[in-house]
C-alpha positions as CSV (number, residue, x, y, z in Angstrom):
1,M,31.3,8.8,-0.5
2,S,27.9,10.1,0.3
3,T,25.1,11.2,-2.0
4,A,23.5,14.6,-2.0
5,S,20.6,13.2,0.0
6,E,22.8,11.8,2.8
7,T,23.9,13.7,5.9
8,V,25.8,12.8,9.0
9,A,23.7,13.7,12.1
10,S,25.6,15.4,15.0
11,D,24.1,12.8,17.4
12,G,25.8,9.9,15.5
13,T,22.6,8.4,14.0
14,D,22.2,7.6,10.4
15,G,21.2,10.9,8.9
16,T,20.1,9.7,5.5
17,D,17.3,11.9,4.3
18,T,14.2,10.2,3.0
19,T,12.5,11.2,-0.2
20,D,9.7,12.6,1.9
21,S,12.0,14.8,4.0
22,V,13.7,16.1,0.9
23,L,10.2,16.9,-0.6
24,A,9.1,18.6,2.6
25,E,12.2,20.8,2.5
26,Q,11.6,21.7,-1.1
27,L,8.0,22.6,-0.4
28,L,9.1,24.8,2.5
29,R,11.6,26.5,0.3
30,L,9.0,27.0,-2.4
31,T,6.5,28.4,0.2
32,R,9.0,30.9,1.3
33,R,9.8,31.9,-2.3
34,L,6.1,32.2,-3.1
35,H,5.6,34.4,0.0
36,R,8.5,36.7,-1.0
37,I,7.3,37.1,-4.6
38,Q,3.7,37.6,-3.6
39,K,4.8,40.2,-1.0
40,R,6.8,42.1,-3.7
41,H,3.9,42.1,-6.1
42,L,1.5,43.3,-3.3
43,E,3.7,46.1,-1.9
44,P,2.7,48.7,-4.5
45,L,-0.9,48.2,-3.4
46,G,-0.1,48.8,0.2
47,I,-1.6,45.4,1.1
48,T,0.2,42.6,3.0
49,P,-0.3,38.9,2.0
50,A,-2.4,38.4,5.2
51,Q,-4.6,41.4,4.4
52,S,-5.0,40.1,0.8
53,R,-6.1,36.7,2.1
54,L,-8.6,38.4,4.5
55,L,-10.0,40.6,1.7
56,R,-10.5,37.6,-0.6
57,T,-12.1,35.7,2.2
58,V,-14.5,38.6,3.0
59,A,-15.5,38.7,-0.7
60,H,-15.9,34.9,-0.9
61,L,-18.0,34.7,2.3
62,S,-20.1,37.8,1.4
63,T,-22.2,36.0,-1.2
64,A,-25.1,35.6,1.2
65,R,-24.3,38.3,3.7
66,P,-21.2,39.9,5.1
67,P,-19.2,37.6,7.5
68,R,-18.8,38.0,11.2
69,M,-15.3,38.4,12.7
70,A,-15.6,34.9,14.1
71,D,-16.5,33.5,10.6
72,L,-13.3,35.0,9.3
73,A,-11.2,33.7,12.1
74,A,-12.6,30.2,11.6
75,R,-12.1,30.3,7.8
76,L,-8.6,31.6,8.1
77,E,-7.8,29.3,11.0
78,V,-6.4,32.1,13.1
79,V,-7.3,33.6,16.5
80,P,-9.9,36.3,16.5
81,R,-7.4,38.9,17.6
82,A,-5.4,38.4,14.4
83,V,-8.6,39.1,12.4
84,T,-9.2,42.2,14.4
85,T,-5.8,43.6,13.5
86,L,-6.2,42.7,9.8
87,V,-9.7,44.3,9.7
88,D,-8.3,47.4,11.5
89,G,-5.7,47.8,8.8
90,L,-8.1,47.2,5.9
91,E,-10.7,49.5,7.5
92,S,-8.0,52.3,7.7
93,A,-7.4,51.8,4.0
94,D,-11.2,52.0,3.4
95,C,-11.3,48.5,2.0
96,V,-13.8,47.1,4.5
97,R,-16.2,48.5,7.1
98,R,-17.7,47.1,10.2
99,V,-21.5,47.1,10.1
100,P,-24.1,46.0,12.7
101,D,-26.1,42.9,11.8
102,P,-29.7,44.0,11.2
103,A,-31.1,41.0,13.0
104,N,-28.8,41.3,16.0
105,R,-27.2,44.6,16.6
106,R,-24.7,43.1,19.0
107,V,-23.1,41.2,16.0
108,I,-20.7,43.1,13.8
109,R,-20.2,42.0,10.2
110,I,-17.4,43.0,7.9
111,E,-18.3,44.2,4.4
112,L,-16.3,45.3,1.4
113,T,-16.4,48.9,0.4
114,D,-16.1,50.1,-3.2
115,T,-12.4,50.7,-2.5
116,G,-12.1,47.1,-1.3
117,R,-13.7,45.8,-4.5
118,A,-11.3,47.9,-6.6
119,T,-8.4,46.7,-4.5
120,L,-9.5,43.1,-5.0
121,R,-9.3,43.6,-8.8
122,R,-5.8,45.0,-8.5
123,L,-4.9,42.1,-6.1
124,R,-6.0,39.6,-8.8
125,N,-3.6,41.2,-11.3
126,A,-0.8,41.3,-8.7
127,R,-1.4,37.6,-7.9
128,T,-1.4,36.7,-11.6
129,G,1.9,38.5,-12.0
130,A,3.4,36.6,-9.0
131,A,2.1,33.3,-10.4
132,E,3.5,34.0,-13.8
133,E,6.9,34.8,-12.2
134,I,6.9,31.6,-10.1
135,L,5.7,29.3,-13.0
136,A,7.9,30.9,-15.7
137,P,10.4,28.0,-15.7
138,L,7.7,25.4,-16.4
139,T,6.2,24.3,-19.7
140,A,2.4,24.2,-20.2
141,D,2.5,20.4,-19.7
142,Q,4.6,20.7,-16.5
143,R,2.1,23.3,-15.2
144,E,-0.8,20.9,-15.9
145,V,1.0,18.1,-14.0
146,L,1.8,20.4,-11.2
147,G,-1.8,21.5,-10.9
148,G,-2.9,17.9,-10.7
149,L,-0.3,17.1,-8.0
150,L,-1.2,20.2,-6.0
151,N,-4.9,19.3,-6.2
152,A,-4.1,15.8,-4.9
153,L,-2.2,17.2,-2.0
154,A,-4.8,19.9,-1.2
155,D,-7.7,17.5,-1.4
156,A,-6.1,14.8,0.7
157,P,-7.8,14.1,4.1
158,A,-6.1,15.7,7.0
159,E,-4.6,13.4,9.6
160,H,-5.1,14.4,13.2
161,G,-2.2,13.6,15.4
162,C,0.2,15.1,17.9
């Protein structure tokens, strides 16, 4: 009789799942669930999760001066074309605008509009609602432990490999 963590691989090898592979699968399932719930909470705002992330990044990077498209692509770890598409959508919604850099007019910077700042406030409320929904099954103590574990994972040095 096999346990729940054992499988039989179709290639005939021992298919016993390791604790790490089970955890990896659980994290992937949770990520998908988080994405679905966040998307549902953002829908009434007319903002996608990717646009939400870009809007928050523009706000964060704008403390000194509005970011360039390249700054956003690097921060979001996406190709510049993806940022262009996101900015186009947010610009259509009047959340951001493209402005020339006063020091170098060939450089375009992305700045928040008043509508963008208002949308950010609504996004914070939507994200809080999504977080409350996800965390509802956990006690306050469990949430504290989870927070510590997530910080340990997020702060771990990245390994570079194939």
